[in-house]
Residue, then its C-alpha position, 0 to 999 in steps of 0.5 A: m500500500s502506498a501513501p497518498t500523493s501530495s495532491a490527495q493529502a491525508s486527513t481524518t473526518s475532523g480535518s486533522r492529520p491522521r495519526l499513524i503508529h508504526l510498531t516494531t520491537a527493534d529500532i533497527s527495523l524502523e530505520l533500515l526497513l521502514g525509513p523511506q515508508l515512514s518519510a513518505f507517509a509524513e510527506a503525505g500528511y500523516e502524523v507518523i509516530a515510530m514505536s520500538a525499544p530504545g536503541p542506536f537507530v532512534p536518532a536516524v529515525e528522528a532525523r527524518g522528522i519522525r517522532h519516536v516513542a520508546l517502549d522500554n520493556a519491548t524485547r525481541s526475546m521470549d520473556l513473558f514478564a517483559d512482554v506483559r510490561a511492554l504490553r502495559e506500556l503500549v496500552r498507556q501510550f495508545r490511550t495517550l496518543r489515540p492513533d487512527i492507524v496502527h501498523t505492526h511489523n513483526p509477530k510479537t508486535g502483531v499480538y500487542g497491536 
């Protein structure tokens, strides 16, 4: 799916920019796999928020003009207690951010999202 072109800017029914969250466990995915897509959605008029565990690729994501929200307990490993903590973090963030669209990018975040 591609982002709307500049002649068809994205908006919600209230006329505001739709809030789009891209959710993955690792920040490396946000930059290396999704970076161009995040930028394209931002250029098309979406408010793009990237969510992952903190890491060394966050500055590169933010350099694209994309807001990053850290999930401190998100891990790629199988750790039930960390997963429950990460899910609680995610619920709190979703209640605060109230996204219009959530796009998950791996099995663990697919379950969370």
